[in-house]
MARMIRO-579670 format. One line per 2 residues: number of its first residue (from 1); for each residue x, y, z of N, C-alpha, C. Coordinates in Angstrom, 2 decimals. Last residue first. Example, Ala and Ser with C-alpha at 12.3 -4.5 7.8 and 13.67 -1.06 7.14 Angstrom:
// MARMIRO-579670
2) 12.85:-2.25:7.08:13.67:-1.06:7.14:12.90:0.03:7.87 | 13.19:-5.69:7.80:12.30:-4.50:7.80:13.20:-3.30:7.80
This chain:
// MARMIRO-579670
358) 171.94:161.77:101.14:172.25:162.40:101.95:172.69:161.59:103.24 | 170.50:159.49:99.58:171.62:160.47:99.14:172.36:161.02:100.24
356) 168.27:158.83:100.87:168.82:157.83:100.46:170.63:158.61:100.09 | 166.51:161.15:101.29:167.23:160.75:102.68:168.13:159.36:102.03
354) 166.27:162.07:99.19:166.82:163.15:99.55:167.73:162.08:100.87 | 164.57:159.96:98.18:165.69:160.05:97.30:166.93:160.71:98.35
352) 162.50:160.17:99.78:163.19:159.15:99.33:164.51:159.00:99.13 | 161.52:162.54:99.34:161.64:162.10:100.69:162.76:160.92:100.65
350) 160.66:162.30:96.39:161.84:163.14:97.14:162.40:162.97:98.61 | 158.76:160.53:97.05:159.84:159.87:96.01:160.88:161.05:96.62
348) 156.97:161.99:98.41:157.64:160.96:98.98:158.68:160.43:98.56 | 156.41:163.67:96.68:157.02:164.23:97.65:157.88:162.83:98.31
346) 154.93:162.68:94.53:156.12:163.29:94.38:157.24:163.27:95.10 | 152.44:161.97:95.87:153.89:160.87:95.87:155.14:161.32:95.21
344) 151.36:164.40:96.32:152.09:164.06:97.60:153.22:162.55:97.59 | 151.02:165.26:93.47:152.20:165.91:94.41:152.12:164.71:95.37
342) 148.96:162.87:93.18:150.21:163.11:92.96:151.18:163.68:93.72 | 147.25:163.82:95.42:147.58:162.23:95.23:148.91:162.45:94.70
340) 146.69:166.14:94.12:147.55:165.92:95.66:148.12:164.60:96.06 | 145.36:165.32:91.87:146.65:166.23:91.63:147.21:166.54:93.10
338) 143.23:163.84:92.64:143.74:163.33:91.75:145.41:163.95:91.84 | 141.89:165.91:94.18:142.42:164.73:95.29:143.71:163.78:93.83
336) 141.17:167.98:92.24:141.91:168.19:93.25:142.75:166.82:94.02 | 138.91:166.78:91.24:140.06:166.89:90.63:141.29:166.86:91.22
334) 137.11:166.28:93.48:137.86:165.48:92.78:139.07:165.79:92.05 | 136.60:169.11:94.01:137.27:168.12:94.92:138.41:167.03:94.08
332) 135.76:169.66:91.59:137.08:170.45:91.53:137.83:169.67:92.78 | 133.17:168.72:91.83:133.81:168.18:90.47:135.59:169.28:90.83
330) 132.15:170.28:94.34:132.82:168.78:94.52:133.52:168.32:93.07 | 132.14:172.65:92.82:133.25:172.60:94.21:133.39:170.80:94.31
328) 130.10:172.34:90.98:131.57:172.71:91.06:132.24:172.56:91.95 | 127.96:171.50:93.09:128.55:170.66:91.58:129.76:170.83:91.31
326) 127.92:173.77:94.43:128.05:172.98:95.61:128.36:171.83:93.99 | 129.36:176.94:93.22:128.46:175.57:93.54:128.48:174.51:94.21
324) 131.99:178.78:95.25:132.20:177.94:94.26:130.34:177.22:94.33 | 133.47:180.22:97.23:132.14:180.74:96.70:132.17:180.31:95.22
322) 135.88:179.79:98.70:136.23:180.06:96.86:134.83:180.49:96.53 | 135.76:179.80:101.17:136.83:180.31:100.70:136.78:180.78:99.57
320) 133.29:178.05:101.60:133.14:179.08:102.59:134.25:180.16:101.42 | 134.07:175.58:99.65:132.74:176.41:99.52:132.59:178.03:100.07
318) 135.96:174.81:100.96:136.06:175.10:99.73:135.00:176.07:99.10 | 134.60:173.78:103.61:135.52:174.78:103.57:135.95:175.64:102.55
316) 133.33:171.94:102.59:132.30:173.20:102.85:133.39:174.40:103.01 | 134.75:169.86:101.64:133.65:170.17:100.93:133.52:171.93:101.50
314) 136.41:169.50:104.21:136.91:169.85:102.92:136.11:170.35:101.78 | 134.78:168.43:105.50:135.10:169.64:105.82:135.87:169.70:104.83
312) 133.32:166.15:104.21:132.55:167.08:104.62:133.57:168.45:104.91 | 136.03:164.76:104.58:135.67:164.92:103.54:134.42:166.14:103.22
310) 136.37:164.45:107.36:137.47:165.63:106.50:136.96:165.28:105.32 | 133.72:163.09:107.58:134.16:164.52:108.41:134.93:165.28:107.82
308) 134.32:160.65:106.65:133.16:161.51:106.46:133.33:162.64:106.96 | 136.74:159.71:108.37:137.02:159.69:106.86:136.08:160.72:106.46
306) 136.03:159.35:111.12:136.46:160.57:110.32:136.67:160.77:109.13 | 133.39:157.49:110.36:133.37:158.83:110.78:134.47:159.90:110.66
304) 134.98:155.36:109.65:135.01:155.94:108.66:134.08:157.13:109.30 | 136.52:154.81:112.15:137.94:155.41:111.37:136.98:155.84:110.43
302) 134.61:154.34:113.93:135.21:155.72:114.08:136.44:156.31:113.16 | 134.27:151.68:113.20:132.55:153.00:113.04:133.44:154.38:113.00
300) 136.55:150.78:113.81:135.86:150.91:112.52:134.99:151.75:112.27 | 136.12:150.65:116.61:137.41:151.41:115.66:136.80:151.32:114.45
298) 134.05:149.36:118.10:133.51:150.93:117.24:134.59:151.38:116.75 | 134.63:146.98:119.59:134.13:146.68:118.42:133.84:148.50:117.90
296) 135.46:147.03:122.58:134.36:147.45:122.40:133.50:147.30:120.39 | 138.10:145.41:122.26:136.57:144.87:122.60:135.21:145.54:122.21
294) 139.78:148.10:122.26:139.23:147.21:120.62:137.98:146.31:121.37 | 139.02:150.75:124.74:139.38:149.13:123.88:138.81:148.45:122.98
292) 139.88:154.22:123.69:139.01:152.98:123.19:139.38:151.55:123.15 | 142.50:154.87:123.67:142.00:155.02:124.94:141.02:154.51:124.67
290) 143.52:154.81:121.05:144.60:154.16:121.95:143.78:154.39:123.26 | 142.07:155.85:119.56:141.88:154.78:119.40:142.51:154.15:120.58
288) 141.71:158.57:120.33:140.58:157.57:120.66:141.02:156.34:120.59 | 144.34:159.13:119.47:143.99:159.24:121.06:142.83:158.58:121.04
286) 143.39:159.51:117.11:144.57:158.43:117.04:144.52:158.40:119.01 | 141.77:161.76:116.44:141.51:159.94:116.36:142.20:159.28:116.93
284) 143.82:163.51:117.64:142.32:163.42:118.23:141.72:161.90:118.20 | 145.08:163.44:114.91:145.42:163.59:116.60:144.90:162.74:117.41
282) 143.40:164.34:113.04:144.04:163.05:112.58:144.51:162.48:114.47 | 142.50:167.14:113.94:141.82:166.12:113.76:141.84:164.75:113.78
280) 145.74:168.02:113.90:144.89:168.06:114.73:143.59:166.89:114.90 | 145.92:167.54:110.61:147.11:166.80:111.65:146.23:167.35:113.06
278) 143.56:168.73:109.41:144.16:167.91:109.41:144.54:167.01:110.45 | 144.21:171.53:110.29:143.04:171.06:110.98:143.18:169.54:110.76
276) 146.46:172.18:109.52:146.72:172.14:110.94:145.25:171.24:111.20 | 146.11:171.96:106.29:146.70:170.52:107.47:146.79:171.31:108.62
274) 144.02:173.77:106.19:143.50:172.70:106.11:144.23:171.55:106.80 | 145.60:176.25:107.22:144.75:175.94:107.79:144.34:174.61:107.60
272) 147.79:175.81:104.89:148.15:175.96:106.17:147.27:175.72:106.77 | 145.82:176.56:102.65:146.55:175.09:102.57:147.13:174.78:104.08
270) 145.09:178.90:103.06:144.09:177.79:103.14:144.82:176.38:103.54 | 147.58:180.10:102.65:147.22:180.75:103.91:146.19:179.33:104.25
268) 147.54:179.49:99.93:148.98:179.23:100.95:148.58:179.21:102.08 | 145.32:181.05:98.55:145.53:179.63:98.73:146.59:178.95:99.80
266) 147.32:183.58:99.55:145.07:183.79:100.19:145.43:182.01:99.97 | 149.21:183.09:97.81:149.44:183.61:99.67:147.96:183.53:100.00
264) 148.24:183.75:95.08:148.61:182.55:95.63:148.97:182.48:97.04 | 145.27:185.74:95.50:146.81:185.68:95.02:146.86:184.49:95.43
262) 142.58:184.69:92.97:143.22:185.22:94.26:144.42:184.99:94.53 | 140.52:184.78:90.79:141.34:185.62:90.99:141.78:185.82:92.36
260) 138.62:182.69:90.09:138.42:183.47:91.53:139.54:184.52:91.78 | 139.81:181.09:88.35:138.85:182.39:87.97:138.35:182.99:89.57
258) 141.18:179.20:89.47:141.82:180.55:88.99:140.89:181.47:88.40 | 141.29:177.24:90.94:140.43:178.52:91.30:140.42:179.47:91.15
256) 143.21:175.28:90.34:141.77:174.59:90.52:140.93:175.80:90.38 | 146.13:176.68:90.61:145.52:176.10:89.34:143.58:175.74:88.73
254) 145.73:177.24:93.48:145.89:177.90:92.36:145.00:177.76:90.73 | 145.31:174.57:94.41:144.56:175.35:94.25:144.40:176.38:93.61
252) 148.00:173.20:93.37:146.69:173.08:93.18:145.51:173.72:92.94 | 149.13:175.60:95.20:149.70:175.55:93.58:148.58:174.62:93.13
250) 148.78:174.59:97.63:148.56:176.26:97.19:148.70:176.24:96.00 | 150.17:172.09:97.54:148.72:172.20:96.95:147.96:173.33:96.79
248) 152.74:173.34:97.58:152.46:172.30:96.41:151.03:172.17:96.21 | 153.54:174.22:99.89:153.40:175.07:99.03:152.51:174.37:97.01
246) 153.15:171.59:100.97:151.92:172.46:101.63:151.77:173.67:100.19 | 155.10:169.72:100.34:153.61:169.69:99.92:152.80:170.86:100.16
244) 157.57:171.02:102.07:157.28:170.81:100.34:155.48:170.98:99.45 | 156.55:170.32:104.46:156.87:171.73:104.05:157.17:171.71:102.58
242) 156.47:167.89:104.07:155.25:168.80:104.58:155.31:170.16:104.29 | 159.43:167.26:105.05:158.41:166.83:103.14:157.69:167.72:103.37
240) 159.45:167.37:106.86:159.79:168.46:106.64:159.39:168.08:105.12 | 157.98:165.37:108.42:157.76:166.86:108.79:158.20:167.97:107.82
238) 160.24:163.27:107.20:158.73:163.27:107.07:158.13:164.83:107.06 | 162.58:162.73:108.41:162.99:163.98:107.29:160.95:164.05:106.75
236) 161.99:160.69:110.52:162.50:162.03:111.20:162.53:163.40:109.89 | 161.42:158.77:108.69:160.04:159.07:109.70:160.70:160.78:110.12
234) 163.70:158.39:107.90:162.80:158.82:106.53:161.45:159.51:107.44 | 165.19:157.81:109.91:165.59:158.88:109.32:164.29:159.55:108.01
232) 164.24:155.52:110.55:163.78:156.48:111.28:164.94:157.22:110.71 | 164.91:153.46:108.02:163.63:154.12:107.89:163.02:155.05:109.26
230) 167.86:153.63:108.75:167.02:154.04:107.53:165.90:154.68:107.66 | 168.09:152.40:111.17:168.07:153.00:111.39:167.75:153.81:109.88
228) 166.33:149.61:109.97:165.88:150.30:110.91:166.33:151.90:111.20 | 168.68:148.73:108.45:166.88:149.68:107.77:166.96:149.96:108.78
226) 170.70:147.97:110.07:170.42:149.10:109.02:169.26:150.10:108.67 | 171.12:146.79:112.06:169.71:147.76:112.30:169.99:148.40:111.39
224) 173.17:144.85:111.46:171.54:144.30:111.47:170.45:144.91:111.91 | 175.12:147.22:111.21:174.54:145.70:111.09:173.85:145.52:110.97
222) 175.66:149.95:111.22:174.83:149.61:112.09:174.86:147.97:112.07 | 178.42:150.48:109.07:178.17:151.43:110.62:177.04:150.63:111.74
220) 177.60:148.42:107.22:178.82:148.61:107.72:178.90:149.08:109.23 | 175.39:149.26:106.50:175.40:147.89:106.86:176.88:148.00:107.73
218) 175.86:152.02:105.09:175.01:151.67:106.68:175.20:150.27:107.24 | 177.42:151.30:103.72:177.88:152.61:104.74:176.90:152.05:106.19
216) 175.48:150.31:101.38:177.00:149.87:102.16:177.76:150.66:103.39 | 173.53:151.71:101.65:173.80:150.81:101.71:174.78:150.22:102.21
214) 174.92:153.97:100.13:174.23:154.41:101.18:173.96:153.12:102.15 | 176.42:153.17:98.01:176.59:153.78:98.61:175.98:153.89:99.84
212) 173.38:152.00:96.20:174.19:151.43:97.31:175.30:151.60:97.86 | 172.47:154.89:95.91:171.58:154.07:96.42:172.85:152.94:97.28
210) 174.64:155.85:94.14:174.75:156.19:95.72:173.52:155.66:96.12 | 174.42:153.81:92.08:175.49:154.17:93.01:175.09:154.36:94.39
208) 171.58:154.19:91.23:171.96:152.84:91.58:173.37:152.92:92.63 | 172.17:157.11:90.05:171.06:156.69:91.24:171.41:155.27:91.90
206) 173.71:156.27:87.86:174.02:157.07:88.88:173.40:156.86:90.25 | 173.41:152.48:87.18:173.68:154.12:86.78:173.88:154.69:87.76
204) 176.24:149.84:86.89:175.16:150.51:87.63:174.89:152.04:86.92 | 177.50:148.76:84.07:177.59:149.40:84.85:176.34:149.57:85.80
202) 177.09:147.80:81.23:176.77:146.69:82.29:176.93:147.25:83.65 | 178.01:149.16:79.69:176.99:149.16:79.15:175.80:148.37:80.70
200) 180.67:149.62:79.65:180.11:150.32:80.30:178.61:150.37:79.87 | 182.18:146.24:81.48:181.54:147.40:80.07:180.54:148.68:80.74
198) 183.73:146.55:84.91:182.54:146.37:83.80:182.26:146.95:82.35 | 185.27:147.89:86.28:186.10:146.61:85.40:184.93:145.78:84.26
196) 184.09:149.75:87.57:184.89:150.19:86.24:185.47:149.17:85.29 | 183.13:148.18:89.73:182.20:148.61:88.41:182.94:149.01:86.96
194) 184.75:147.76:91.01:184.49:146.57:90.19:183.40:146.87:89.52 | 185.72:150.29:92.41:186.42:149.70:91.45:185.71:148.16:90.55
192) 182.61:150.19:93.57:183.67:151.69:92.38:184.66:150.97:91.24 | 183.08:149.03:95.89:182.34:148.57:94.81:182.32:149.44:93.31
190) 185.88:149.51:96.74:185.64:148.61:96.52:184.65:148.07:95.00 | 184.32:151.49:97.76:185.41:152.23:97.62:185.99:150.61:95.98
188) 182.72:151.03:99.65:182.00:151.67:98.17:183.23:152.30:97.44 | 182.90:147.61:100.65:183.31:149.39:100.86:182.97:149.31:99.25
186) 182.51:145.00:100.18:181.96:145.56:101.82:182.20:146.98:101.70 | 179.99:143.82:97.65:181.27:144.16:98.16:181.58:145.11:99.40
184) 178.25:142.38:96.61:179.46:141.68:97.66:180.20:142.58:98.27 | 175.25:144.56:95.89:176.74:143.78:95.52:177.29:143.29:96.74
182) 172.74:145.70:96.98:173.20:144.44:95.55:174.56:144.48:94.68 | 172.50:145.63:99.71:173.22:146.45:99.19:173.23:144.80:97.93
180) 169.40:145.15:101.44:170.69:144.49:101.63:171.17:145.26:100.40 | 167.04:145.91:102.24:167.79:147.29:102.38:168.87:146.65:102.12
178) 165.19:143.47:101.95:164.98:144.65:101.43:165.91:145.66:101.33 | 166.91:142.49:104.15:166.66:141.92:102.66:166.59:142.82:102.14
176) 166.68:143.05:106.60:167.12:143.41:106.19:167.41:143.48:105.04 | 165.84:139.07:107.44:166.11:140.88:108.36:166.96:141.34:107.11
174) 163.49:137.81:105.22:164.68:137.87:105.85:165.38:138.80:106.38 | 160.41:137.21:103.74:161.85:138.02:102.87:163.72:137.62:104.09
172) 158.97:137.10:106.22:159.09:136.37:104.88:159.99:136.30:103.90 | 159.31:138.99:108.65:159.00:137.41:108.53:159.53:136.59:107.10
170) 159.59:141.53:106.95:160.96:140.97:107.16:160.63:139.26:107.68 | 157.03:142.23:107.59:157.19:141.84:105.74:158.86:141.47:105.69
168) 155.32:140.51:110.40:156.37:142.07:109.40:156.44:141.25:108.31 | 152.14:140.55:111.81:153.19:140.09:110.75:153.94:140.89:110.30
166) 151.41:140.71:115.87:151.91:141.82:113.90:152.53:141.16:113.38 | 150.35:140.48:118.28:150.61:139.67:117.26:150.83:140.38:115.79
164) 150.42:141.30:121.52:150.52:141.56:120.39:150.86:140.80:119.41 | 150.51:139.73:124.22:150.17:141.36:123.99:149.92:141.74:122.49
162) 149.35:136.95:126.00:149.80:137.33:124.42:149.77:138.63:124.26 | 148.94:135.11:127.64:149.44:136.28:127.74:150.13:137.27:126.62
160) 146.78:133.01:126.96:148.46:133.06:127.06:148.97:133.76:127.55 | 144.35:134.78:126.39:144.74:133.85:125.65:146.24:133.40:125.78
158) 144.04:136.87:128.55:143.06:135.51:128.71:143.55:133.89:127.99 | 145.16:139.14:128.19:145.97:138.28:128.80:145.45:137.00:128.55
156) 144.44:141.16:124.90:143.86:140.79:127.12:145.38:139.62:127.20 | 144.44:142.19:122.50:145.30:142.89:123.87:144.92:142.06:125.71
154) 146.51:141.69:119.44:145.74:141.14:120.72:146.28:141.35:122.15 | 146.36:143.27:116.49:146.86:143.57:117.72:145.50:142.42:118.52
152) 146.53:141.09:113.35:145.98:141.92:114.28:146.75:142.04:115.91 | 146.52:138.58:112.18:147.61:138.87:112.63:147.46:140.37:113.00
150) 144.34:137.23:111.03:144.90:138.66:110.01:146.54:139.35:111.01 | 143.66:135.76:113.04:144.45:134.99:111.72:145.13:136.55:110.70
148) 142.65:137.22:114.96:143.96:136.77:114.84:144.51:136.69:114.19 | 140.24:138.28:113.28:141.25:139.24:113.37:142.40:138.67:114.21
146) 139.15:135.54:113.16:139.29:136.21:111.91:140.53:137.22:112.06 | 138.80:135.14:115.82:139.49:133.86:115.24:139.72:134.79:113.86
144) 137.12:136.80:116.54:138.37:136.48:117.41:139.20:136.09:116.63 | 134.91:135.54:115.28:135.20:137.20:114.79:136.75:137.36:115.47
142) 134.52:133.19:116.29:134.83:133.35:114.45:135.40:134.69:114.42 | 133.99:133.99:119.05:134.92:133.16:118.58:135.42:132.92:117.38
140) 131.16:135.10:118.18:132.15:135.66:119.30:133.76:135.10:118.82 | 129.59:132.88:117.62:129.91:134.22:116.59:130.98:134.90:117.20
138) 129.69:131.56:119.63:130.01:130.68:118.53:130.28:132.17:117.62 | 130.81:132.99:122.81:129.78:132.48:121.42:130.55:132.12:120.86
136) 132.59:132.10:125.39:132.61:132.66:124.11:131.57:132.02:123.69 | 133.41:130.88:127.70:132.24:131.84:127.85:132.47:132.78:126.66
134) 134.43:128.18:127.03:132.94:128.35:127.07:132.13:129.51:127.69 | 136.97:127.98:124.65:136.52:128.75:125.66:135.59:128.71:125.71
132) 138.24:126.46:123.15:137.96:125.73:123.84:137.87:126.52:125.14 | 138.84:127.84:120.71:137.86:127.21:120.42:137.19:126.76:121.88
130) 140.51:129.57:122.38:139.40:130.48:121.51:138.59:129.25:121.60 | 143.30:128.13:122.57:142.13:128.47:123.91:141.10:129.24:123.16
128) 143.54:128.10:119.51:143.64:126.65:120.48:142.54:127.18:121.86 | 144.52:130.90:118.96:143.02:130.09:118.18:142.67:128.61:119.22
126) 146.67:131.07:120.39:145.41:131.81:120.68:144.14:131.10:120.13 | 148.16:129.14:119.15:148.12:129.19:120.67:146.74:129.85:120.86
124) 148.71:129.69:116.34:148.15:128.46:116.35:147.73:128.65:118.23 | 149.96:132.48:117.22:148.87:132.66:116.56:147.54:130.87:116.84
122) 152.22:131.84:117.91:150.87:132.21:118.86:149.80:132.41:118.51 | 153.12:130.37:115.65:152.69:129.66:116.91:151.87:130.83:117.64
120) 153.22:132.38:113.73:152.87:131.62:113.66:152.42:130.67:115.08 | 155.38:134.38:115.63:153.79:134.83:114.88:152.93:133.52:114.83
118) 156.81:132.21:117.63:156.97:133.30:116.34:155.03:133.21:116.29 | 157.92:133.38:121.09:157.46:132.09:119.98:157.16:133.50:118.94
116) 159.95:133.36:124.14:159.14:134.58:122.61:159.08:132.96:121.74 | 158.74:132.86:127.41:159.68:132.04:126.02:158.91:132.90:124.80
114) 157.19:134.04:129.38:158.38:134.56:129.33:159.09:133.99:127.95 | 154.63:132.62:129.65:155.97:132.09:130.57:157.03:132.46:130.80
112) 152.75:133.83:128.44:152.54:134.13:130.18:154.38:133.69:130.58 | 154.27:134.94:125.44:153.61:134.08:126.11:153.92:134.87:127.87
110) 155.56:137.18:123.27:155.94:136.56:124.43:154.68:136.26:125.17 | 156.13:137.68:119.89:155.56:137.79:121.11:156.08:136.90:121.93
108) 158.16:139.15:116.84:157.35:137.78:118.41:157.19:138.33:119.12 | 157.61:141.80:115.67:157.38:140.50:115.19:157.19:139.33:116.05
106) 155.52:144.85:115.82:155.72:143.66:116.81:155.97:142.36:115.87 | 156.11:148.27:115.36:155.08:146.68:114.76:156.06:145.95:115.66
104) 154.79:151.21:115.62:155.96:150.45:116.01:154.99:149.07:115.78 | 153.17:153.89:116.02:153.43:152.77:114.54:154.51:151.55:114.44
102) 153.39:155.82:117.75:152.27:154.58:117.45:152.37:153.93:116.37 | 155.60:157.27:117.29:155.09:156.42:118.59:154.23:155.61:118.46
100) 154.04:158.36:115.31:155.46:157.39:114.76:155.98:156.75:115.94 | 152.09:159.85:115.50:152.24:159.37:114.39:152.82:157.93:114.91
98) 152.90:161.38:117.68:152.65:160.31:118.06:152.46:159.58:116.99 | 155.11:162.62:116.05:155.32:162.35:117.59:154.56:161.19:117.54
96) 153.36:164.45:114.33:154.05:163.30:113.93:154.96:162.45:115.27 | 151.49:165.88:116.32:150.80:164.80:115.10:151.71:163.70:115.03
94) 153.26:167.91:116.67:152.54:166.43:117.91:152.16:165.42:117.58 | 154.23:168.83:114.67:155.29:168.11:116.02:154.15:167.34:116.63
92) 151.55:170.10:113.97:152.63:168.84:113.10:153.44:168.37:114.00 | 151.58:171.81:115.68:150.40:170.47:115.53:150.96:169.96:115.08
90) 153.74:173.81:115.38:153.33:172.99:116.85:152.53:172.42:116.52 | 153.59:174.83:112.69:154.84:174.01:113.20:154.23:173.32:114.61
88) 150.79:176.18:112.48:150.88:174.64:111.52:152.53:173.55:112.58 | 150.78:178.04:114.50:150.00:176.82:114.45:150.50:175.79:113.76
86) 152.73:178.98:112.40:153.24:178.87:113.96:152.55:178.11:114.55 | 151.41:179.67:110.45:152.63:178.92:110.21:152.99:178.84:111.59
84) 148.66:181.41:111.51:148.33:180.02:110.56:149.84:178.83:110.20 | 148.86:182.67:114.25:149.33:182.93:113.02:149.14:181.18:112.25
82) 145.84:182.31:116.38:147.27:182.26:115.72:147.62:182.25:114.94 | 143.78:185.23:116.65:143.84:183.95:116.35:145.58:183.98:116.13
80) 143.63:188.08:117.35:142.78:187.21:118.02:143.30:185.57:117.72 | 144.34:189.23:114.85:145.23:189.14:116.45:144.95:188.65:117.42
78) 143.26:189.15:112.48:144.35:188.24:112.93:144.13:187.89:114.29 | 141.57:190.27:110.21:141.19:190.26:111.83:142.03:188.78:112.40
76) 141.74:190.28:107.78:142.62:191.60:108.32:142.14:191.41:110.17 | 140.73:188.94:105.61:140.12:190.42:106.20:140.80:191.13:107.16
74) 142.14:186.68:105.81:142.16:187.82:104.70:141.54:188.81:104.55 | 141.71:185.52:108.41:142.77:186.16:108.16:143.00:186.97:106.77
72) 138.87:185.04:107.76:139.04:186.03:108.52:140.72:186.86:108.54 | 139.10:183.24:106.29:138.45:184.24:105.94:138.67:185.25:106.70
70) 140.84:181.13:107.29:141.28:181.75:106.35:140.81:182.75:105.72 | 138.89:180.53:109.47:139.84:181.08:109.75:140.48:181.87:108.35
68) 136.54:179.04:108.06:136.75:180.71:108.77:137.61:181.50:109.12 | 137.34:176.93:107.15:136.84:178.18:106.24:136.75:179.03:106.55
66) 134.49:175.10:109.42:135.66:175.30:108.08:135.62:176.28:107.36 | 135.02:175.24:111.85:133.56:176.26:111.20:135.10:175.90:110.02
64) 135.45:173.42:114.14:133.94:173.18:113.54:133.25:174.21:112.20 | 138.48:173.41:113.95:137.91:172.08:113.80:136.35:172.11:113.58
62) 138.84:176.13:113.75:139.69:175.41:113.69:138.76:173.92:113.03 | 137.15:177.10:115.84:136.90:177.13:114.18:137.74:176.50:113.59
60) 138.41:176.24:117.73:136.93:175.69:118.16:136.63:176.48:116.22 | 141.09:176.54:118.43:140.87:175.72:118.07:138.96:175.24:117.62
58) 141.51:179.86:118.75:141.75:179.57:117.41:140.92:178.17:117.07 | 141.42:179.91:121.77:140.63:180.65:120.78:140.46:180.13:119.31
56) 143.80:178.44:122.07:142.30:177.58:122.83:141.20:178.55:121.54 | 145.54:180.13:121.18:145.51:179.19:120.75:144.01:178.28:121.19
54) 144.94:182.70:122.87:145.03:182.63:121.35:144.98:181.03:120.64 | 145.70:181.23:125.29:144.10:182.17:124.87:144.46:182.21:123.38
52) 148.48:180.85:124.77:147.32:180.30:125.81:145.96:180.49:124.94 | 149.65:183.48:124.19:149.59:182.36:123.70:148.47:181.44:123.71
50) 148.97:184.99:127.01:148.36:185.13:125.19:148.26:184.20:124.67 | 149.97:183.32:128.56:148.69:182.57:128.76:148.19:183.64:127.38
48) 152.87:183.94:128.17:152.65:182.55:128.08:150.81:182.43:127.93 | 152.55:186.44:128.85:152.93:186.38:127.59:152.80:185.23:127.23
46) 152.43:186.23:131.52:151.18:186.91:130.88:151.31:187.10:129.42 | 154.43:185.11:132.66:153.46:184.35:132.15:151.85:184.87:131.62
44) 156.44:187.50:132.32:156.27:186.07:131.33:155.46:185.09:131.34 | 155.38:188.83:133.95:155.63:189.21:132.74:155.24:187.90:131.74
42) 154.97:187.66:136.29:154.16:188.26:135.64:154.66:188.59:134.19 | 158.00:187.60:136.18:157.33:186.19:136.34:155.99:186.68:135.80
40) 158.65:190.16:137.18:159.35:189.48:135.83:158.56:188.11:135.33 | 157.64:190.70:138.89:156.94:191.36:138.02:157.57:190.51:136.77
38) 158.77:189.42:141.08:157.43:189.24:141.13:156.77:189.90:139.80 | 161.37:190.31:140.70:161.02:188.96:140.18:159.89:188.60:139.76
36) 161.05:193.98:139.63:161.38:192.29:140.70:161.09:191.50:140.16 | 163.41:195.57:137.36:162.01:195.13:137.76:162.06:193.91:139.02
34) 164.88:197.33:135.83:165.28:196.99:137.43:163.70:196.63:137.83 | 163.83:198.44:133.78:164.79:197.53:133.51:165.07:196.67:134.67
32) 159.58:198.53:132.84:161.45:199.37:133.25:162.27:198.57:133.52 | 158.75:198.37:129.38:158.89:198.03:130.83:159.97:198.76:131.34
30) 157.51:198.89:126.82:158.89:199.66:127.47:158.92:199.69:128.79 | 157.71:196.02:124.45:157.13:197.06:125.57:158.57:198.09:126.40
28) 158.28:196.73:120.74:158.97:196.16:122.54:158.36:196.82:122.93 | 157.71:197.02:118.23:157.14:196.24:118.92:157.60:195.97:120.47
26) 159.18:198.33:116.50:159.69:196.80:116.74:158.87:196.38:117.39 | 157.55:200.82:115.93:158.73:200.53:115.53:159.11:198.98:115.67
24) 155.52:201.68:118.20:155.31:201.42:116.88:156.47:200.88:115.67 | 156.35:199.82:121.27:156.73:200.49:120.15:156.48:200.05:118.93
22) 153.87:200.68:123.98:154.80:199.84:123.18:155.29:200.62:121.86 | 152.62:202.51:125.47:153.66:201.51:126.23:154.45:200.66:124.99
20) 153.13:205.30:123.05:152.25:204.20:124.40:153.44:203.45:124.85 | 154.52:206.90:121.33:153.45:207.11:121.91:152.53:206.20:122.48
18) 158.16:207.04:121.39:157.04:206.24:121.62:155.86:207.12:121.69 | 160.82:207.10:118.77:160.06:207.76:119.99:158.81:207.20:120.36
16) 163.54:204.82:118.71:162.12:205.56:118.36:161.39:205.93:119.68 | 165.39:202.74:119.45:165.66:204.67:119.64:164.41:205.22:119.15
14) 165.62:199.97:119.82:165.48:200.71:118.19:165.86:202.46:118.06 | 165.19:199.52:122.56:165.72:198.61:121.10:165.94:199.19:120.37
12) 164.22:201.85:124.11:165.73:201.25:124.75:165.90:200.27:123.53 | 162.53:203.64:122.89:162.48:202.91:123.08:163.89:202.12:123.20
10) 161.45:206.78:125.17:162.28:206.19:123.93:162.38:205.12:124.18 | 160.04:208.01:126.90:159.14:207.65:125.88:160.33:207.48:124.55
8) 160.16:207.44:130.57:160.94:208.14:129.03:160.04:207.86:128.12 | 158.93:205.90:132.47:158.52:207.63:131.96:159.28:207.64:130.97
6) 158.09:202.63:131.97:159.17:203.55:132.16:158.54:204.49:131.86 | 155.81:200.58:133.89:156.48:201.23:132.55:157.08:202.25:132.76
4) 155.25:197.63:135.68:155.65:198.67:135.39:156.58:199.42:134.39 | 151.80:195.84:135.58:152.80:196.43:135.19:153.65:197.25:135.00
2) 150.34:194.40:138.51:150.31:195.36:137.67:151.55:195.66:136.88 | 148.71:191.29:138.88:149.80:192.19:139.23:149.98:193.13:138.34
């Protein structure tokens, strides 16, 4: 459907004199104000599919041409591809939603009778049924028993209708023991009052007091759900932590490839593109693991292929963007891995501290 443009050459948004259908100052399109419903919907749909076209046009080089998008961006060829920050926000939201939805642990199980059983009883029940199953070979029985004894997922209903068997750390330590306050005081004010009664060298330090404040308040408000609520807050803050890690990774690149004389923003663009690839690729891997039946026995091979491809992608993208030799690129990768691990650990600590304090 054809768009209806105004005959006047003044921009209604900023007042600039136009030399075309778009304002050179603010970018607003010079459309008729009183357009029909059909024209309005056509305009909205056109804008949507423009984004859609950019997104799918960006996917192929992002996944299969390491370093290409970064070079294109720095060369000024940007209009046909998604902006790296906009793309990162979209992909990271999808990735973290899928990751956290797929990370729930089941502590107890339900057999076909509907009565809950403990993990140990469920495992014993499954092992007993496996041993008497004539349809399984000896090798198959050993393999299944090994998986079950590790408390991994059991997806078939053949063995007593058990859906999942997953051991939780709380099974051995009791519920919320890890998140329990290190004091018997029921309020933070009472805790501080008792702290003042102690000698100065026996009082808790500043961070311990803040941590106990968080735990006391959460146990008072949420009871047995205190630890779960706190962990959910950590999950909620994890995507925000990545915005701290991205510039740190760019700083690592700046240090590792300082001889390339690139500006910091160039390293930052590479950082965004790399993490876009990483999150998108891991999203695809998670979806494949959910789709592929565990009975096929290829999940471990899939994880190996994912790991090898990511390593190759990092190597190839660094070669394309920074133009170093094979040997120098590999040595830089090893050094960057240790620095990235340190930065990631720092970000995790900051995530925990901020969640515990705020």
